TIRODO-752648 format. One record per residue: residue number from 1; residue in one letter; z, x, y of N, C-alpha, C, O in turn. Coordinates in steps of 0.1 Angstrom, whole numbers. Each point is the difference from the previous one (the first is absolute). Example, Ala and Ser with C-alpha at 12.3 -4.5 7.8 and 13.67 -1.06 7.14 Angstrom:
// TIRODO-752648
num=1; residuo=A; nw=78; nu=132; nv=-57; caw=0; cau=-9; cav=12; cw=0; cu=9; cv=12; ow=7; ou=10; ov=0
num=2; residuo=S; nw=-14; nu=-14; nv=11; caw=0; cau=9; cav=11; cw=8; cu=-8; cv=11; ow=1; ou=5; ov=11
END
This chain:
// TIRODO-752648
num=1; residuo=M; nw=5; nu=10; nv=-10; caw=-8; cau=-12; cav=10; cw=8; cu=11; cv=15; ow=10; ou=6; ov=3
num=2; residuo=N; nw=-24; nu=-11; nv=2; caw=1; cau=12; cav=14; cw=11; cu=-3; cv=6; ow=10; ou=-4; ov=-5
num=3; residuo=V; nw=-12; nu=6; nv=18; caw=13; cau=3; cav=8; cw=3; cu=-13; cv=11; ow=11; ou=-4; ov=3
num=4; residuo=P; nw=-24; nu=-2; nv=1; caw=0; cau=-13; cav=9; cw=5; cu=-10; cv=-14; ow=8; ou=-9; ov=3
num=5; residuo=G; nw=-11; nu=11; nv=-12; caw=3; cau=-11; cav=-8; cw=13; cu=1; cv=-5; ow=4; ou=-9; ov=-8
num=6; residuo=L; nw=5; nu=19; nv=12; caw=14; cau=-1; cav=-7; cw=7; cu=-2; cv=16; ow=11; ou=-2; ov=2
num=7; residuo=V; nw=-20; nu=4; nv=6; caw=12; cau=-5; cav=13; cw=-2; cu=-17; cv=-2; ow=8; ou=-8; ov=4
num=8; residuo=L; nw=-22; nu=4; nv=-10; caw=5; cau=-10; cav=3; cw=2; cu=-9; cv=-9; ow=-1; ou=-12; ov=3
num=9; residuo=V; nw=5; nu=17; nv=-17; caw=11; cau=-7; cav=-10; cw=13; cu=6; cv=7; ow=10; ou=-7; ov=-4
num=10; residuo=I; nw=-6; nu=14; nv=10; caw=14; cau=-4; cav=2; cw=3; cu=-5; cv=8; ow=12; ou=-5; ov=0
num=11; residuo=A; nw=-20; nu=3; nv=10; caw=0; cau=-5; cav=14; cw=-2; cu=-19; cv=-5; ow=4; ou=-10; ov=7
num=12; residuo=L; nw=-10; nu=10; nv=-18; caw=1; cau=-12; cav=-14; cw=14; cu=-2; cv=-4; ow=7; ou=-10; ov=0
num=13; residuo=A; nw=-3; nu=20; nv=-2; caw=13; cau=-6; cav=-4; cw=15; cu=-3; cv=10; ow=11; ou=-6; ov=-1
num=14; residuo=I; nw=-16; nu=15; nv=9; caw=9; cau=-1; cav=10; cw=2; cu=-20; cv=8; ow=10; ou=-8; ov=2
num=15; residuo=L; nw=-21; nu=7; nv=-2; caw=-1; cau=-15; cav=7; cw=4; cu=-9; cv=-12; ow=7; ou=-10; ov=2
num=16; residuo=Y; nw=-11; nu=14; nv=-12; caw=6; cau=-10; cav=-14; cw=10; cu=-2; cv=2; ow=4; ou=-12; ov=3
num=17; residuo=S; nw=6; nu=24; nv=-5; caw=17; cau=4; cav=-3; cw=2; cu=-4; cv=18; ow=5; ou=-11; ov=-2
num=18; residuo=S; nw=-5; nu=11; nv=7; caw=6; cau=-6; cav=11; cw=-4; cu=-13; cv=10; ow=3; ou=-5; ov=11
num=19; residuo=G; nw=-9; nu=2; nv=-18; caw=-6; cau=-15; cav=-3; cw=8; cu=-10; cv=-7; ow=5; ou=-10; ov=4
num=20; residuo=F; nw=-5; nu=16; nv=-17; caw=9; cau=-7; cav=-11; cw=17; cu=2; cv=8; ow=8; ou=-9; ov=-1
num=21; residuo=Y; nw=-7; nu=14; nv=4; caw=17; cau=4; cav=8; cw=1; cu=-6; cv=11; ow=10; ou=-6; ov=1
num=22; residuo=L; nw=-15; nu=5; nv=5; caw=1; cau=-12; cav=13; cw=-2; cu=-16; cv=-4; ow=5; ou=-10; ov=5
num=23; residuo=L; nw=-15; nu=13; nv=-17; caw=2; cau=-16; cav=-5; cw=11; cu=-2; cv=-5; ow=3; ou=-12; ov=0
num=24; residuo=L; nw=6; nu=18; nv=-5; caw=10; cau=2; cav=-4; cw=15; cu=-7; cv=6; ow=9; ou=-5; ov=-7
num=25; residuo=Q; nw=-12; nu=7; nv=22; caw=8; cau=-1; cav=15; cw=4; cu=-20; cv=-4; ow=-6; ou=-10; ov=-5
num=26; residuo=R; nw=17; nu=13; nv=12; caw=5; cau=-13; cav=3; cw=-7; cu=-4; cv=15; ow=2; ou=-12; ov=2
num=27; residuo=S; nw=-7; nu=16; nv=4; caw=-2; cau=1; cav=14; cw=-17; cu=-2; cv=-4; ow=-7; ou=7; ov=-8
num=28; residuo=L; nw=3; nu=-22; nv=18; caw=-12; cau=-7; cav=-6; cw=-8; cu=11; cv=12; ow=-9; ou=5; ov=-5
num=29; residuo=M; nw=10; nu=-2; nv=15; caw=-7; cau=11; cav=6; cw=-4; cu=11; cv=-4; ow=-11; ou=5; ov=4
num=30; residuo=R; nw=21; nu=4; nv=-17; caw=-4; cau=9; cav=-5; cw=-10; cu=-11; cv=-15; ow=-13; ou=1; ov=1
num=31; residuo=V; nw=15; nu=-4; nv=-6; caw=-6; cau=-10; cav=-9; cw=-13; cu=-1; cv=4; ow=-8; ou=7; ov=-7
num=32; residuo=V; nw=3; nu=-12; nv=15; caw=-15; cau=-2; cav=9; cw=-7; cu=17; cv=0; ow=-10; ou=4; ov=-7
num=33; residuo=F; nw=18; nu=4; nv=16; caw=-1; cau=15; cav=-2; cw=-5; cu=5; cv=-14; ow=-9; ou=7; ov=-2
num=34; residuo=G; nw=18; nu=-12; nv=-7; caw=-5; cau=4; cav=-17; cw=-12; cu=-9; cv=-7; ow=-4; ou=4; ov=-11
num=35; residuo=I; nw=-1; nu=-13; nv=17; caw=-15; cau=-5; cav=-1; cw=-4; cu=5; cv=-1; ow=-7; ou=4; ov=-9
num=36; residuo=V; nw=7; nu=2; nv=30; caw=-15; cau=7; cav=3; cw=1; cu=13; cv=-6; ow=-11; ou=6; ov=-2
num=37; residuo=M; nw=23; nu=1; nv=-2; caw=-6; cau=9; cav=-4; cw=-7; cu=1; cv=-15; ow=-10; ou=7; ov=-5
num=38; residuo=L; nw=16; nu=-15; nv=1; caw=-3; cau=-5; cav=-18; cw=-16; cu=-1; cv=1; ow=-8; ou=3; ov=-8
num=39; residuo=G; nw=4; nu=-9; nv=22; caw=-17; cau=-4; cav=1; cw=-8; cu=7; cv=-1; ow=-10; ou=-1; ov=-8
num=40; residuo=H; nw=15; nu=14; nv=19; caw=-6; cau=7; cav=2; cw=-1; cu=11; cv=-11; ow=-12; ou=1; ov=-3
num=41; residuo=A; nw=20; nu=7; nv=-4; caw=3; cau=2; cav=-12; cw=-11; cu=-7; cv=-7; ow=-8; ou=8; ov=-4
num=42; residuo=A; nw=5; nu=-21; nv=1; caw=-8; cau=-5; cav=-7; cw=-13; cu=4; cv=-1; ow=-5; ou=5; ov=-10
num=43; residuo=N; nw=0; nu=-7; nv=26; caw=-10; cau=0; cav=6; cw=-6; cu=22; cv=-4; ow=-11; ou=5; ov=-1
num=44; residuo=L; nw=22; nu=-2; nv=0; caw=-4; cau=21; cav=0; cw=-3; cu=-1; cv=-13; ow=-10; ou=6; ov=-4
num=45; residuo=S; nw=19; nu=-16; nv=-6; caw=-4; cau=6; cav=-12; cw=-12; cu=-8; cv=-3; ow=-6; ou=4; ov=-10
num=46; residuo=L; nw=2; nu=-11; nv=14; caw=-14; cau=-7; cav=-2; cw=-9; cu=11; cv=1; ow=-7; ou=4; ov=-8
num=47; residuo=M; nw=10; nu=3; nv=27; caw=-12; cau=4; cav=4; cw=1; cu=12; cv=-14; ow=-11; ou=2; ov=-6
num=48; residuo=L; nw=22; nu=2; nv=2; caw=-2; cau=17; cav=-9; cw=-5; cu=-1; cv=-14; ow=3; ou=9; ov=-7
num=49; residuo=T; nw=-12; nu=-24; nv=2; caw=2; cau=-6; cav=-14; cw=-16; cu=10; cv=1; ow=-5; ou=6; ov=-10
num=50; residuo=D; nw=0; nu=-6; nv=20; caw=-20; cau=0; cav=-1; cw=2; cu=16; cv=5; ow=8; ou=3; ov=10
num=51; residuo=A; nw=-13; nu=4; nv=-14; caw=-2; cau=14; cav=1; cw=-11; cu=4; cv=13; ow=2; ou=8; ov=9
num=52; residuo=A; nw=-12; nu=-14; nv=-11; caw=-11; cau=1; cav=11; cw=3; cu=-13; cv=13; ow=-8; ou=-7; ov=7
num=53; residuo=I; nw=20; nu=9; nv=-7; caw=0; cau=-14; cav=11; cw=-1; cu=2; cv=19; ow=4; ou=-8; ov=9
num=54; residuo=T; nw=-13; nu=23; nv=-9; caw=-8; cau=0; cav=14; cw=-9; cu=0; cv=-3; ow=-5; ou=6; ov=10
num=55; residuo=L; nw=-6; nu=-7; nv=-20; caw=-12; cau=-1; cav=-5; cw=-7; cu=-18; cv=12; ow=8; ou=-5; ov=7
num=56; residuo=P; nw=-16; nu=1; nv=-7; caw=-6; cau=-13; cav=2; cw=6; cu=-7; cv=-7; ow=7; ou=7; ov=-7
num=57; residuo=P; nw=-6; nu=-25; nv=5; caw=0; cau=-7; cav=-18; cw=-15; cu=-1; cv=-12; ow=-3; ou=0; ov=-12
num=58; residuo=L; nw=-5; nu=1; nv=29; caw=-14; cau=-5; cav=-6; cw=-7; cu=12; cv=-5; ow=-4; ou=3; ov=-12
num=59; residuo=L; nw=4; nu=5; nv=24; caw=-12; cau=14; cav=-2; cw=11; cu=10; cv=-1; ow=10; ou=-1; ov=6
num=60; residuo=G; nw=-14; nu=9; nv=-14; caw=4; cau=14; cav=-2; cw=-6; cu=13; cv=2; ow=3; ou=11; ov=-4
num=61; residuo=G; nw=-13; nu=-17; nv=13; caw=-4; cau=16; cav=13; cw=-3; cu=7; cv=-14; ow=5; ou=10; ov=-4
num=62; residuo=G; nw=-17; nu=-18; nv=-2; caw=-7; cau=12; cav=-11; cw=7; cu=7; cv=-13; ow=-6; ou=1; ov=-10
num=63; residuo=S; nw=22; nu=5; nv=13; caw=4; cau=4; cav=-8; cw=1; cu=-9; cv=-16; ow=3; ou=5; ov=-11
num=64; residuo=G; nw=-5; nu=-16; nv=13; caw=6; cau=-10; cav=-10; cw=7; cu=-8; cv=-4; ow=-2; ou=-9; ov=-9
num=65; residuo=Q; nw=16; nu=13; nv=17; caw=12; cau=-3; cav=-1; cw=4; cu=-12; cv=6; ow=-12; ou=-3; ov=4
num=66; residuo=I; nw=17; nu=-5; nv=-1; caw=4; cau=-11; cav=6; cw=12; cu=-4; cv=1; ow=6; ou=4; ov=-10
num=67; residuo=S; nw=1; nu=-11; nv=18; caw=9; cau=-4; cav=1; cw=2; cu=-16; cv=-7; ow=-10; ou=-8; ov=0
num=68; residuo=D; nw=24; nu=6; nv=-5; caw=2; cau=-12; cav=-2; cw=7; cu=-7; cv=6; ow=12; ou=0; ov=-1
num=69; residuo=P; nw=-21; nu=-8; nv=10; caw=2; cau=-10; cav=9; cw=19; cu=-11; cv=-2; ow=6; ou=-5; ov=9
num=70; residuo=L; nw=-3; nu=6; nv=-24; caw=6; cau=-12; cav=0; cw=18; cu=6; cv=-2; ow=10; ou=-6; ov=-3
num=71; residuo=P; nw=-13; nu=17; nv=6; caw=16; cau=6; cav=4; cw=1; cu=-1; cv=19; ow=11; ou=-2; ov=5
num=72; residuo=Q; nw=-21; nu=3; nv=1; caw=-2; cau=-8; cav=18; cw=-3; cu=-11; cv=-3; ow=-4; ou=-4; ov=11
num=73; residuo=A; nw=3; nu=-5; nv=-19; caw=-1; cau=-20; cav=0; cw=16; cu=1; cv=2; ow=5; ou=-5; ov=9
num=74; residuo=L; nw=3; nu=16; nv=-21; caw=12; cau=-6; cav=-5; cw=9; cu=4; cv=9; ow=10; ou=-7; ov=1
num=75; residuo=A; nw=-12; nu=19; nv=7; caw=7; cau=3; cav=14; cw=1; cu=-11; cv=13; ow=9; ou=-6; ov=6
num=76; residuo=L; nw=-21; nu=7; nv=-6; caw=-2; cau=-16; cav=8; cw=7; cu=-18; cv=-1; ow=3; ou=-9; ov=8
num=77; residuo=T; nw=-2; nu=10; nv=-18; caw=8; cau=-11; cav=-9; cw=11; cu=-3; cv=4; ow=5; ou=-10; ov=5
num=78; residuo=A; nw=1; nu=30; nv=-10; caw=15; cau=-4; cav=5; cw=5; cu=9; cv=12; ow=9; ou=7; ov=2
num=79; residuo=I; nw=-21; nu=-10; nv=3; caw=5; cau=1; cav=17; cw=4; cu=-9; cv=7; ow=9; ou=1; ov=9
num=80; residuo=V; nw=-17; nu=-14; nv=-16; caw=-3; cau=-15; cav=2; cw=18; cu=-2; cv=-4; ow=7; ou=0; ov=10
num=81; residuo=I; nw=-3; nu=0; nv=-20; caw=9; cau=-9; cav=-9; cw=12; cu=8; cv=8; ow=7; ou=-6; ov=8
num=82; residuo=T; nw=-5; nu=20; nv=-9; caw=16; cau=8; cav=5; cw=-4; cu=-7; cv=19; ow=11; ou=2; ov=7
num=83; residuo=F; nw=-18; nu=-6; nv=0; caw=-1; cau=-5; cav=12; cw=2; cu=-14; cv=-2; ow=9; ou=-6; ov=8
num=84; residuo=G; nw=-14; nu=-1; nv=-16; caw=8; cau=-15; cav=-1; cw=17; cu=4; cv=-5; ow=9; ou=-6; ov=7
num=85; residuo=V; nw=-5; nu=14; nv=-15; caw=17; cau=-1; cav=-2; cw=5; cu=4; cv=7; ow=12; ou=-3; ov=0
num=86; residuo=T; nw=-17; nu=11; nv=10; caw=7; cau=9; cav=11; cw=8; cu=-13; cv=7; ow=11; ou=-5; ov=1
num=87; residuo=T; nw=-25; nu=0; nv=3; caw=5; cau=-13; cav=11; cw=11; cu=-8; cv=-2; ow=10; ou=-1; ov=7
num=88; residuo=F; nw=-16; nu=-8; nv=-25; caw=11; cau=-4; cav=-1; cw=10; cu=4; cv=-3; ow=8; ou=-9; ov=-2
num=89; residuo=L; nw=-4; nu=19; nv=1; caw=16; cau=8; cav=-3; cw=2; cu=-1; cv=13; ow=11; ou=-7; ov=3
num=90; residuo=L; nw=-21; nu=14; nv=12; caw=2; cau=1; cav=13; cw=9; cu=-13; cv=4; ow=10; ou=0; ov=8
num=91; residuo=A; nw=-17; nu=-14; nv=-16; caw=7; cau=-13; cav=8; cw=11; cu=-4; cv=-6; ow=8; ou=-7; ov=6
num=92; residuo=L; nw=-5; nu=12; nv=-23; caw=14; cau=-3; cav=-3; cw=13; cu=6; cv=10; ow=10; ou=-5; ov=6
num=93; residuo=A; nw=-17; nu=18; nv=-6; caw=11; cau=12; cav=4; cw=9; cu=-4; cv=13; ow=11; ou=3; ov=3
num=94; residuo=Y; nw=-23; nu=-13; nv=7; caw=-1; cau=-4; cav=11; cw=7; cu=-10; cv=2; ow=6; ou=-2; ov=10
num=95; residuo=R; nw=-6; nu=-7; nv=-24; caw=7; cau=-15; cav=1; cw=16; cu=-1; cv=-1; ow=8; ou=-7; ov=6
num=96; residuo=V; nw=-7; nu=18; nv=-19; caw=13; cau=5; cav=-1; cw=12; cu=6; cv=6; ow=13; ou=1; ov=-2
num=97; residuo=W; nw=-25; nu=4; nv=14; caw=6; cau=7; cav=12; cw=3; cu=-7; cv=7; ow=10; ou=3; ov=7
num=98; residuo=L; nw=-17; nu=-14; nv=-7; caw=5; cau=-13; cav=12; cw=9; cu=-4; cv=-6; ow=9; ou=2; ov=8
num=99; residuo=G; nw=-4; nu=-5; nv=-15; caw=14; cau=-7; cav=-9; cw=12; cu=5; cv=3; ow=10; ou=-6; ov=2
num=100; residuo=D; nw=-11; nu=22; nv=-3; caw=10; cau=3; cav=5; cw=6; cu=16; cv=3; ow=10; ou=7; ov=0
num=101; residuo=A; nw=-23; nu=-6; nv=3; caw=0; cau=15; cav=8; cw=0; cu=9; cv=-10; ow=2; ou=11; ov=6
num=102; residuo=N; nw=-4; nu=-9; nv=-17; caw=0; cau=7; cav=-11; cw=-10; cu=0; cv=-8; ow=-6; ou=-11; ov=-3
num=103; residuo=D; nw=2; nu=28; nv=-2; caw=-7; cau=-5; cav=-10; cw=-4; cu=0; cv=-9; ow=-10; ou=-5; ov=-5
num=104; residuo=E; nw=23; nu=16; nv=-3; caw=10; cau=0; cav=-8; cw=1; cu=-15; cv=-15; ow=5; ou=-11; ov=2
num=105; residuo=V; nw=-13; nu=16; nv=-16; caw=-2; cau=-8; cav=-2; cw=16; cu=-4; cv=-13; ow=2; ou=5; ov=-10
num=106; residuo=P; nw=6; nu=-16; nv=17; caw=13; cau=4; cav=-7; cw=6; cu=-8; cv=-12; ow=-3; ou=-12; ov=1
num=107; residuo=D; nw=8; nu=13; nv=-8; caw=3; cau=4; cav=-16; cw=0; cu=-22; cv=3; ow=3; ou=-8; ov=8
num=108; residuo=D; nw=-6; nu=9; nv=-21; caw=3; cau=-19; cav=-2; cw=8; cu=-4; cv=-11; ow=7; ou=8; ov=-5
num=109; residuo=L; nw=-6; nu=-17; nv=1; caw=11; cau=-2; cav=-11; cw=1; cu=8; cv=-14; ow=7; ou=8; ov=-6
num=110; residuo=E; nw=-19; nu=-13; nv=3; caw=1; cau=4; cav=-15; cw=-1; cu=15; cv=2; ow=-2; ou=6; ov=-10
num=111; residuo=D; nw=3; nu=0; nv=18; caw=1; cau=17; cav=1; cw=12; cu=1; cv=1; ow=4; ou=10; ov=-6
num=112; residuo=R; nw=2; nu=-15; nv=10; caw=17; cau=3; cav=8; cw=6; cu=-9; cv=-14; ow=12; ou=2; ov=-2
num=113; residuo=R; nw=-18; nu=-12; nv=-7; caw=6; cau=-1; cav=-14; cw=-3; cu=11; cv=-9; ow=10; ou=3; ov=-7
num=114; residuo=I; nw=-24; nu=7; nv=4; caw=2; cau=7; cav=-7; cw=4; cu=8; cv=1; ow=4; ou=6; ov=-10
num=115; residuo=R; nw=-1; nu=-2; nv=22; caw=9; cau=9; cav=3; cw=16; cu=3; cv=-6; ow=4; ou=9; ov=-8
num=116; residuo=R; nw=3; nu=-18; nv=14; caw=11; cau=-10; cav=-6; cw=-3; cu=-1; cv=-19; ow=8; ou=-8; ov=-5
num=117; residuo=L; nw=-14; nu=14; nv=-2; caw=0; cau=-5; cav=-11; cw=-3; cu=19; cv=-6; ow=2; ou=7; ov=-10
num=118; residuo=S; nw=-6; nu=-5; nv=18; caw=-3; cau=16; cav=-6; cw=9; cu=10; cv=4; ow=-2; ou=12; ov=-1
num=119; residuo=E; nw=17; nu=-20; nv=10; caw=9; cau=13; cav=5; cw=11; cu=-1; cv=-16; ow=2; ou=-7; ov=-10
num=120; residuo=P; nw=3; nu=16; nv=15; caw=10; cau=0; cav=-17; cw=11; cu=-10; cv=4; ow=2; ou=-6; ov=11
num=121; residuo=E; nw=6; nu=7; nv=-24; caw=7; cau=-14; cav=3; cw=18; cu=5; cv=6; ow=8; ou=-8; ov=5
num=122; residuo=D; nw=-6; nu=25; nv=-8; caw=15; cau=2; cav=9; cw=-3; cu=2; cv=14; ow=10; ou=3; ov=7
num=123; residuo=S; nw=-21; nu=-4; nv=-1; caw=-3; cau=1; cav=13; cw=3; cu=-18; cv=5; ow=-3; ou=0; ov=12
num=124; residuo=Q; nw=6; nu=-7; nv=-14; caw=4; cau=-19; cav=5; cw=13; cu=4; cv=-2; ow=10; ou=-7; ov=1
END
């Protein structure tokens, strides 16, 4: 693997890991940023699947090698889907912020019940 390819794979690993880390946080804005980072990582991984990504999709320039247009079409679709999900999550976070001026996701009653059941008996 060449050095630019290795740099892109490392960047892809960083994007995926930080996106999943932010997705597991309790703040809704961090969740939104995690979804955006995962969308960018998905687009980058789609672009890395085609070795001839810099070639035109239909005209190979006489070399006989042409680029596959499918990763480009999938990346465009992923961009639109990520934009729609981001817009929805931002609207959801705004509605939660209007309710109590806090974007932290609280524990629900089932979480509290499970926590009580998992505690040892001697601590009660």
